[in-house]
N, C-alpha and C positions, 0 to 999 in steps of 0.2 A: 649317349651324348644328346640325342634328340629329346629325350624326356627332361634332361637337365635344362636345356634351352627353353622348353615349353614351361617348366616350372618357374624359371627366372623371368620369362616374359609375362607370366600370369601375375607374379609378385609386383612387377613394375606397373602393369596395367591397373591392378587393384590399388596400389599406392597412389597412382595418379587420379584414379576415380575418387578415392577418399579425400585427397587434397581439393579436388574440384568441388566435391560436395560441401566441404567445410567453407570454401570461399563463397559458394552459392548461398549457404545458410547465413553467413555474415552479411552478404549483400542484401538478402531479403530482410534481415533485421534492421539494417540501416535505411531501407527504403520505406519502412512504415513510419508514419508521423508520430511524434511524441504526444502522449496523452496529457491534457492539462492537469495540473496539480491543484484541483479545487476541493477543499474539504467538504465533506457531506454535512458536518455539524460544526457550527462555530459558536463559541461562547463569548459573551461580552467581556471586555476588560474593565475591571473596577466595579464599584457599586452602582446600582441604578440611580438615575437622577432623582432628586427629592420629590418631584411631582409624581413619579411613578413608584415611589417606595411604599410598600404595603404597611398599613398601620397594624399595631399589635392586636387591636381589638377585632379586626376583621379576619385575622389568620387563625383558623380553628386548630391548626397543628402546633402552634406555639404554646409552650407550657405556661400556665398561669400560676405564679407563685403568690398564693394568698394565705394568710394566716387564719386559722379557724378560731372562732371566739373561745376565750378561756385558755389559750395556749401561751 
């Protein structure tokens, strides 16, 4: 009978410790401030303004469609 009481008391104490730990973790998570949601990279919306638009002649990566003589 003494061992059964010790086992039951151990189960009750361990369950109470687990519940207290869970509440402690939740309280610690709520105590930390929320981090700001600031993007690291932002892309402009829409095309660039006409004054900043690159011309086709200054962009070396743009394909030049020209016809060869005699074609």
